[in-house]
PyMOL Python script that loads the backbone (N, CA, C, O; Angstrom):
from pymol import cmd

cmd.read_pdbstr("""\
ATOM      1  N   UNK A   1      23.911 -26.890  11.902  1.00  0.00           N
ATOM      2  CA  UNK A   1      22.647 -27.512  12.374  1.00  0.00           C
ATOM      3  C   UNK A   1      21.632 -26.795  11.831  1.00  0.00           C
ATOM      4  O   UNK A   1      21.610 -25.581  12.031  1.00  0.00           O
ATOM      5  N   UNK A   2      20.605 -27.428  11.042  1.00  0.00           N
ATOM      6  CA  UNK A   2      19.154 -26.690  10.381  1.00  0.00           C
ATOM      7  C   UNK A   2      18.167 -27.142  11.168  1.00  0.00           C
ATOM      8  O   UNK A   2      18.028 -28.275  11.630  1.00  0.00           O
ATOM      9  N   UNK A   3      17.382 -26.047  11.315  1.00  0.00           N
ATOM     10  CA  UNK A   3      15.893 -26.509  12.017  1.00  0.00           C
ATOM     11  C   UNK A   3      14.671 -25.911  10.699  1.00  0.00           C
ATOM     12  O   UNK A   3      14.857 -25.115   9.779  1.00  0.00           O
ATOM     13  N   UNK A   4      13.486 -26.645  11.080  1.00  0.00           N
ATOM     14  CA  UNK A   4      12.536 -26.623  10.266  1.00  0.00           C
ATOM     15  C   UNK A   4      12.124 -25.209   9.610  1.00  0.00           C
ATOM     16  O   UNK A   4      11.625 -25.027   8.499  1.00  0.00           O
ATOM     17  N   UNK A   5      12.498 -24.164  10.683  1.00  0.00           N
ATOM     18  CA  UNK A   5      12.142 -22.810  10.016  1.00  0.00           C
ATOM     19  C   UNK A   5      13.270 -22.163   9.169  1.00  0.00           C
ATOM     20  O   UNK A   5      13.062 -21.106   8.573  1.00  0.00           O
ATOM     21  N   UNK A   6      14.497 -22.818   9.115  1.00  0.00           N
ATOM     22  CA  UNK A   6      15.633 -22.157   8.235  1.00  0.00           C
ATOM     23  C   UNK A   6      16.531 -23.155   7.741  1.00  0.00           C
ATOM     24  O   UNK A   6      17.719 -23.238   8.055  1.00  0.00           O
ATOM     25  N   UNK A   7      15.790 -24.063   6.797  1.00  0.00           N
ATOM     26  CA  UNK A   7      16.567 -24.920   6.102  1.00  0.00           C
ATOM     27  C   UNK A   7      17.585 -24.270   5.200  1.00  0.00           C
ATOM     28  O   UNK A   7      17.598 -23.121   4.761  1.00  0.00           O
ATOM     29  N   UNK A   8      18.489 -25.324   5.010  1.00  0.00           N
ATOM     30  CA  UNK A   8      19.561 -25.137   3.970  1.00  0.00           C
ATOM     31  C   UNK A   8      19.099 -25.124   2.557  1.00  0.00           C
ATOM     32  O   UNK A   8      18.364 -26.008   2.116  1.00  0.00           O
ATOM     33  N   UNK A   9      19.562 -24.040   1.788  1.00  0.00           N
ATOM     34  CA  UNK A   9      18.964 -23.869   0.370  1.00  0.00           C
ATOM     35  C   UNK A   9      19.928 -24.230  -0.473  1.00  0.00           C
ATOM     36  O   UNK A   9      21.043 -23.817  -0.156  1.00  0.00           O
ATOM     37  N   UNK A  10      19.858 -24.911  -1.513  1.00  0.00           N
ATOM     38  CA  UNK A  10      20.928 -24.849  -2.650  1.00  0.00           C
ATOM     39  C   UNK A  10      20.835 -23.744  -3.096  1.00  0.00           C
ATOM     40  O   UNK A  10      19.936 -22.934  -2.871  1.00  0.00           O
ATOM     41  N   UNK A  11      22.203 -23.559  -4.088  1.00  0.00           N
ATOM     42  CA  UNK A  11      22.203 -22.130  -5.106  1.00  0.00           C
ATOM     43  C   UNK A  11      20.740 -21.678  -5.805  1.00  0.00           C
ATOM     44  O   UNK A  11      20.222 -20.562  -5.786  1.00  0.00           O
ATOM     45  N   UNK A  12      20.367 -22.614  -6.277  1.00  0.00           N
ATOM     46  CA  UNK A  12      19.161 -22.281  -7.065  1.00  0.00           C
ATOM     47  C   UNK A  12      17.963 -21.996  -5.976  1.00  0.00           C
ATOM     48  O   UNK A  12      17.082 -21.171  -6.216  1.00  0.00           O
ATOM     49  N   UNK A  13      18.005 -22.639  -4.941  1.00  0.00           N
ATOM     50  CA  UNK A  13      16.619 -22.525  -4.023  1.00  0.00           C
ATOM     51  C   UNK A  13      17.085 -20.849  -3.534  1.00  0.00           C
ATOM     52  O   UNK A  13      16.201 -20.001  -3.652  1.00  0.00           O
ATOM     53  N   UNK A  14      18.419 -20.416  -3.013  1.00  0.00           N
ATOM     54  CA  UNK A  14      18.694 -19.278  -2.549  1.00  0.00           C
ATOM     55  C   UNK A  14      18.379 -18.305  -3.472  1.00  0.00           C
ATOM     56  O   UNK A  14      17.770 -17.313  -3.071  1.00  0.00           O
ATOM     57  N   UNK A  15      18.663 -18.399  -4.565  1.00  0.00           N
ATOM     58  CA  UNK A  15      18.341 -17.456  -5.641  1.00  0.00           C
ATOM     59  C   UNK A  15      16.889 -17.045  -5.777  1.00  0.00           C
ATOM     60  O   UNK A  15      16.486 -15.902  -5.990  1.00  0.00           O
ATOM     61  N   UNK A  16      16.172 -18.123  -5.625  1.00  0.00           N
ATOM     62  CA  UNK A  16      14.708 -18.132  -5.727  1.00  0.00           C
ATOM     63  C   UNK A  16      14.166 -17.374  -4.672  1.00  0.00           C
ATOM     64  O   UNK A  16      13.302 -16.510  -4.817  1.00  0.00           O
ATOM     65  N   UNK A  17      14.801 -17.785  -3.368  1.00  0.00           N
ATOM     66  CA  UNK A  17      14.291 -16.801  -2.201  1.00  0.00           C
ATOM     67  C   UNK A  17      14.599 -15.500  -2.020  1.00  0.00           C
ATOM     68  O   UNK A  17      13.937 -14.723  -1.331  1.00  0.00           O
ATOM     69  N   UNK A  18      15.477 -15.266  -2.551  1.00  0.00           N
ATOM     70  CA  UNK A  18      15.981 -13.986  -2.731  1.00  0.00           C
ATOM     71  C   UNK A  18      15.180 -12.898  -3.741  1.00  0.00           C
ATOM     72  O   UNK A  18      14.848 -11.745  -3.467  1.00  0.00           O
ATOM     73  N   UNK A  19      14.971 -13.662  -5.035  1.00  0.00           N
ATOM     74  CA  UNK A  19      13.906 -13.048  -5.718  1.00  0.00           C
ATOM     75  C   UNK A  19      12.586 -12.979  -5.238  1.00  0.00           C
ATOM     76  O   UNK A  19      11.984 -11.942  -5.518  1.00  0.00           O
ATOM     77  N   UNK A  20      11.899 -13.961  -4.485  1.00  0.00           N
ATOM     78  CA  UNK A  20      10.806 -13.726  -4.161  1.00  0.00           C
ATOM     79  C   UNK A  20      10.790 -12.745  -2.996  1.00  0.00           C
ATOM     80  O   UNK A  20       9.695 -12.252  -2.726  1.00  0.00           O
ATOM     81  N   UNK A  21      11.819 -12.399  -2.287  1.00  0.00           N
ATOM     82  CA  UNK A  21      11.813 -11.604  -1.022  1.00  0.00           C
ATOM     83  C   UNK A  21      11.933 -10.148  -1.782  1.00  0.00           C
ATOM     84  O   UNK A  21      11.445  -9.226  -1.128  1.00  0.00           O
ATOM     85  N   UNK A  22      12.451  -9.823  -2.942  1.00  0.00           N
ATOM     86  CA  UNK A  22      12.714  -8.842  -3.673  1.00  0.00           C
ATOM     87  C   UNK A  22      11.279  -8.275  -4.236  1.00  0.00           C
ATOM     88  O   UNK A  22      10.735  -7.184  -4.064  1.00  0.00           O
ATOM     89  N   UNK A  23      10.904  -9.363  -4.926  1.00  0.00           N
ATOM     90  CA  UNK A  23       9.261  -8.957  -5.241  1.00  0.00           C
ATOM     91  C   UNK A  23       8.355  -8.565  -4.205  1.00  0.00           C
ATOM     92  O   UNK A  23       7.589  -7.614  -4.361  1.00  0.00           O
ATOM     93  N   UNK A  24       8.398  -9.265  -3.121  1.00  0.00           N
ATOM     94  CA  UNK A  24       7.529  -9.095  -1.928  1.00  0.00           C
ATOM     95  C   UNK A  24       7.944  -7.595  -1.585  1.00  0.00           C
ATOM     96  O   UNK A  24       7.030  -6.778  -1.468  1.00  0.00           O
ATOM     97  N   UNK A  25       9.071  -7.241  -1.439  1.00  0.00           N
ATOM     98  CA  UNK A  25       9.423  -5.884  -0.784  1.00  0.00           C
ATOM     99  C   UNK A  25       8.816  -4.842  -2.085  1.00  0.00           C
ATOM    100  O   UNK A  25       8.245  -3.812  -1.726  1.00  0.00           O
ATOM    101  N   UNK A  26       8.918  -5.061  -3.244  1.00  0.00           N
ATOM    102  CA  UNK A  26       8.422  -4.273  -4.322  1.00  0.00           C
ATOM    103  C   UNK A  26       6.915  -4.116  -4.151  1.00  0.00           C
ATOM    104  O   UNK A  26       6.387  -3.004  -4.173  1.00  0.00           O
ATOM    105  N   UNK A  27       6.261  -5.199  -3.986  1.00  0.00           N
ATOM    106  CA  UNK A  27       4.858  -5.018  -4.193  1.00  0.00           C
ATOM    107  C   UNK A  27       4.560  -4.396  -2.563  1.00  0.00           C
ATOM    108  O   UNK A  27       3.508  -3.756  -2.530  1.00  0.00           O
ATOM    109  N   UNK A  28       5.103  -4.449  -1.563  1.00  0.00           N
ATOM    110  CA  UNK A  28       4.957  -3.913  -0.300  1.00  0.00           C
ATOM    111  C   UNK A  28       5.030  -2.397  -0.331  1.00  0.00           C
ATOM    112  O   UNK A  28       4.166  -1.682   0.177  1.00  0.00           O
ATOM    113  N   UNK A  29       6.244  -1.893  -1.033  1.00  0.00           N
ATOM    114  CA  UNK A  29       6.423  -0.594  -1.268  1.00  0.00           C
ATOM    115  C   UNK A  29       5.319   0.119  -2.330  1.00  0.00           C
ATOM    116  O   UNK A  29       5.013   1.308  -2.248  1.00  0.00           O
ATOM    117  N   UNK A  30       4.824  -0.722  -3.248  1.00  0.00           N
ATOM    118  CA  UNK A  30       3.815  -0.019  -4.174  1.00  0.00           C
ATOM    119  C   UNK A  30       2.545   0.149  -3.308  1.00  0.00           C
ATOM    120  O   UNK A  30       1.904   1.199  -3.355  1.00  0.00           O
ATOM    121  N   UNK A  31       2.157  -0.945  -2.470  1.00  0.00           N
ATOM    122  CA  UNK A  31       0.897  -1.209  -1.979  1.00  0.00           C
ATOM    123  C   UNK A  31       0.902   0.130  -0.735  1.00  0.00           C
ATOM    124  O   UNK A  31      -0.151   0.684  -0.421  1.00  0.00           O
ATOM    125  N   UNK A  32       2.032   0.454  -0.220  1.00  0.00           N
ATOM    126  CA  UNK A  32       2.149   1.755   0.659  1.00  0.00           C
ATOM    127  C   UNK A  32       1.879   2.985   0.053  1.00  0.00           C
ATOM    128  O   UNK A  32       1.153   3.858   0.527  1.00  0.00           O
ATOM    129  N   UNK A  33       2.690   3.045  -1.377  1.00  0.00           N
ATOM    130  CA  UNK A  33       2.460   4.150  -2.086  1.00  0.00           C
ATOM    131  C   UNK A  33       0.921   4.446  -2.465  1.00  0.00           C
ATOM    132  O   UNK A  33       0.340   5.521  -2.314  1.00  0.00           O
ATOM    133  N   UNK A  34       0.404   3.275  -2.980  1.00  0.00           N
ATOM    134  CA  UNK A  34      -1.054   3.487  -3.045  1.00  0.00           C
ATOM    135  C   UNK A  34      -1.920   3.962  -1.819  1.00  0.00           C
ATOM    136  O   UNK A  34      -2.726   4.892  -1.801  1.00  0.00           O
ATOM    137  N   UNK A  35      -1.632   3.265  -0.985  1.00  0.00           N
ATOM    138  CA  UNK A  35      -2.373   3.820   0.450  1.00  0.00           C
ATOM    139  C   UNK A  35      -2.106   5.042   0.923  1.00  0.00           C
ATOM    140  O   UNK A  35      -3.012   5.597   1.545  1.00  0.00           O
ATOM    141  N   UNK A  36      -0.888   5.710   0.757  1.00  0.00           N
ATOM    142  CA  UNK A  36      -0.584   6.904   1.023  1.00  0.00           C
ATOM    143  C   UNK A  36      -1.194   7.987   0.061  1.00  0.00           C
ATOM    144  O   UNK A  36      -1.530   9.102   0.459  1.00  0.00           O
ATOM    145  N   UNK A  37      -1.311   7.549  -1.280  1.00  0.00           N
ATOM    146  CA  UNK A  37      -2.043   8.413  -2.452  1.00  0.00           C
ATOM    147  C   UNK A  37      -3.527   8.451  -1.949  1.00  0.00           C
ATOM    148  O   UNK A  37      -4.004   9.575  -1.795  1.00  0.00           O
ATOM    149  N   UNK A  38      -4.208   7.516  -1.710  1.00  0.00           N
ATOM    150  CA  UNK A  38      -5.426   7.346  -1.480  1.00  0.00           C
ATOM    151  C   UNK A  38      -5.813   8.192  -0.018  1.00  0.00           C
ATOM    152  O   UNK A  38      -6.800   8.917   0.099  1.00  0.00           O
ATOM    153  N   UNK A  39      -5.054   7.991   0.788  1.00  0.00           N
ATOM    154  CA  UNK A  39      -5.002   9.074   2.087  1.00  0.00           C
ATOM    155  C   UNK A  39      -4.951  10.440   1.712  1.00  0.00           C
ATOM    156  O   UNK A  39      -5.759  11.246   2.172  1.00  0.00           O
ATOM    157  N   UNK A  40      -3.990  10.789   0.845  1.00  0.00           N
ATOM    158  CA  UNK A  40      -3.916  12.360   0.386  1.00  0.00           C
ATOM    159  C   UNK A  40      -5.188  12.619  -0.352  1.00  0.00           C
ATOM    160  O   UNK A  40      -5.617  13.737  -0.068  1.00  0.00           O
ATOM    161  N   UNK A  41      -5.866  12.037  -1.119  1.00  0.00           N
ATOM    162  CA  UNK A  41      -6.802  12.262  -1.957  1.00  0.00           C
ATOM    163  C   UNK A  41      -8.007  12.486  -1.154  1.00  0.00           C
ATOM    164  O   UNK A  41      -8.745  13.434  -1.425  1.00  0.00           O
ATOM    165  N   UNK A  42      -8.320  11.513   0.027  1.00  0.00           N
ATOM    166  CA  UNK A  42      -9.380  11.651   0.713  1.00  0.00           C
ATOM    167  C   UNK A  42      -9.230  13.117   1.712  1.00  0.00           C
ATOM    168  O   UNK A  42     -10.079  13.998   1.844  1.00  0.00           O
ATOM    169  N   UNK A  43      -8.036  13.049   2.262  1.00  0.00           N
ATOM    170  CA  UNK A  43      -7.736  14.573   2.951  1.00  0.00           C
ATOM    171  C   UNK A  43      -8.070  15.645   2.215  1.00  0.00           C
ATOM    172  O   UNK A  43      -8.864  16.439   2.719  1.00  0.00           O
ATOM    173  N   UNK A  44      -7.553  15.901   0.893  1.00  0.00           N
ATOM    174  CA  UNK A  44      -7.629  16.711   0.210  1.00  0.00           C
ATOM    175  C   UNK A  44      -9.542  16.855  -0.355  1.00  0.00           C
ATOM    176  O   UNK A  44     -10.055  17.963  -0.514  1.00  0.00           O
ATOM    177  N   UNK A  45     -10.053  15.996  -0.500  1.00  0.00           N
ATOM    178  CA  UNK A  45     -11.346  16.086  -0.530  1.00  0.00           C
ATOM    179  C   UNK A  45     -12.082  16.588   0.482  1.00  0.00           C
ATOM    180  O   UNK A  45     -13.019  17.364   0.298  1.00  0.00           O
ATOM    181  N   UNK A  46     -11.662  16.128   1.735  1.00  0.00           N
ATOM    182  CA  UNK A  46     -12.438  16.715   3.072  1.00  0.00           C
ATOM    183  C   UNK A  46     -12.015  17.957   3.295  1.00  0.00           C
ATOM    184  O   UNK A  46     -12.769  18.679   3.947  1.00  0.00           O
ATOM    185  N   UNK A  47     -10.938  18.418   2.898  1.00  0.00           N
ATOM    186  CA  UNK A  47     -10.496  19.792   3.139  1.00  0.00           C
ATOM    187  C   UNK A  47     -11.186  20.746   1.869  1.00  0.00           C
ATOM    188  O   UNK A  47     -11.214  21.974   1.958  1.00  0.00           O
ATOM    189  N   UNK A  48     -11.589  20.198   0.996  1.00  0.00           N
ATOM    190  CA  UNK A  48     -12.080  21.023  -0.116  1.00  0.00           C
ATOM    191  C   UNK A  48     -13.686  21.113   0.256  1.00  0.00           C
ATOM    192  O   UNK A  48     -14.319  22.100  -0.117  1.00  0.00           O
ATOM    193  N   UNK A  49     -14.275  20.146   0.937  1.00  0.00           N
ATOM    194  CA  UNK A  49     -15.558  20.021   1.360  1.00  0.00           C
ATOM    195  C   UNK A  49     -15.825  20.999   2.710  1.00  0.00           C
ATOM    196  O   UNK A  49     -16.906  21.507   3.006  1.00  0.00           O
ATOM    197  N   UNK A  50     -14.727  21.112   3.349  1.00  0.00           N
ATOM    198  CA  UNK A  50     -14.928  21.914   4.805  1.00  0.00           C
ATOM    199  C   UNK A  50     -14.779  23.484   4.131  1.00  0.00           C
ATOM    200  O   UNK A  50     -15.605  24.329   4.478  1.00  0.00           O
ATOM    201  N   UNK A  51     -13.800  23.815   3.248  1.00  0.00           N
ATOM    202  CA  UNK A  51     -13.755  24.973   2.701  1.00  0.00           C
ATOM    203  C   UNK A  51     -15.067  25.595   2.040  1.00  0.00           C
ATOM    204  O   UNK A  51     -15.378  26.776   2.196  1.00  0.00           O
ATOM    205  N   UNK A  52     -15.746  24.756   1.347  1.00  0.00           N
ATOM    206  CA  UNK A  52     -16.837  25.091   0.786  1.00  0.00           C
ATOM    207  C   UNK A  52     -18.369  25.210   1.626  1.00  0.00           C
ATOM    208  O   UNK A  52     -19.411  25.626   1.119  1.00  0.00           O
ATOM    209  N   UNK A  53     -18.212  24.782   2.880  1.00  0.00           N
ATOM    210  CA  UNK A  53     -19.101  25.006   3.726  1.00  0.00           C
ATOM    211  C   UNK A  53     -20.060  23.960   3.943  1.00  0.00           C
ATOM    212  O   UNK A  53     -19.997  22.947   3.246  1.00  0.00           O
ATOM    213  N   UNK A  54     -21.081  24.106   4.969  1.00  0.00           N
ATOM    214  CA  UNK A  54     -21.970  23.003   5.007  1.00  0.00           C
ATOM    215  C   UNK A  54     -23.079  22.967   4.029  1.00  0.00           C
ATOM    216  O   UNK A  54     -23.694  21.909   3.897  1.00  0.00           O
ATOM    217  N   UNK A  55     -23.401  23.999   3.333  1.00  0.00           N
ATOM    218  CA  UNK A  55     -24.276  24.249   2.370  1.00  0.00           C
ATOM    219  C   UNK A  55     -23.930  23.386   0.831  1.00  0.00           C
ATOM    220  O   UNK A  55     -24.734  22.820   0.091  1.00  0.00           O
ATOM    221  N   UNK A  56     -22.544  23.521   0.698  1.00  0.00           N
ATOM    222  CA  UNK A  56     -21.922  22.553  -0.205  1.00  0.00           C
ATOM    223  C   UNK A  56     -22.659  21.093  -0.394  1.00  0.00           C
ATOM    224  O   UNK A  56     -23.293  20.889  -1.429  1.00  0.00           O
ATOM    225  N   UNK A  57     -22.591  20.362   0.344  1.00  0.00           N
ATOM    226  CA  UNK A  57     -22.933  19.223   0.727  1.00  0.00           C
ATOM    227  C   UNK A  57     -24.554  18.954   0.705  1.00  0.00           C
ATOM    228  O   UNK A  57     -25.069  17.839   0.783  1.00  0.00           O
ATOM    229  N   UNK A  58     -25.086  19.907   0.612  1.00  0.00           N
ATOM    230  CA  UNK A  58     -26.879  19.714   0.416  1.00  0.00           C
ATOM    231  C   UNK A  58     -27.010  19.522  -0.827  1.00  0.00           C
ATOM    232  O   UNK A  58     -26.367  20.178  -1.647  1.00  0.00           O
ATOM    233  N   UNK A  59     -28.029  18.413  -1.221  1.00  0.00           N
ATOM    234  CA  UNK A  59     -28.390  18.342  -2.453  1.00  0.00           C
ATOM    235  C   UNK A  59     -29.576  19.373  -3.016  1.00  0.00           C
ATOM    236  O   UNK A  59     -30.608  19.780  -2.484  1.00  0.00           O
ATOM    237  N   UNK A  60     -29.013  19.602  -4.247  1.00  0.00           N
ATOM    238  CA  UNK A  60     -30.030  20.523  -4.930  1.00  0.00           C
ATOM    239  C   UNK A  60     -31.400  20.245  -5.552  1.00  0.00           C
ATOM    240  O   UNK A  60     -31.393  19.614  -6.609  1.00  0.00           O
ATOM    241  N   UNK A  61     -32.479  20.598  -5.081  1.00  0.00           N
ATOM    242  CA  UNK A  61     -33.962  19.803  -5.515  1.00  0.00           C
ATOM    243  C   UNK A  61     -33.829  20.286  -7.153  1.00  0.00           C
ATOM    244  O   UNK A  61     -33.147  21.196  -7.625  1.00  0.00           O
ATOM    245  N   UNK A  62     -34.549  19.531  -7.688  1.00  0.00           N
ATOM    246  CA  UNK A  62     -34.608  19.306  -9.097  1.00  0.00           C
ATOM    247  C   UNK A  62     -36.214  19.799  -9.645  1.00  0.00           C
ATOM    248  O   UNK A  62     -36.517  19.703 -10.835  1.00  0.00           O
TER     249      UNK A  62
END
""", "prot")
cmd.dss("prot")
cmd.show_as("cartoon", "prot")
cmd.util.cbc("prot")
cmd.orient("prot")
C-alpha cells in the first residue's frame, strides 16, 4: 500500500532521491560549518575587544 507521502519510486527515481538527500546533507553540513566558524570569529572578536578595555572602542579624534 502506498500513500501520497511515500510513493513507490522506480530505480531511477530512487537513485535521484538518494542523490538529492546526499546533496542536501552535504549542504547542511557546510552551512553548519560556516555558522560555527562565524560564531567562533565573533566570539574571538568579542574576547579581543574585552581584553583591550573600553578605551579601545572609543573613536580617536582627528
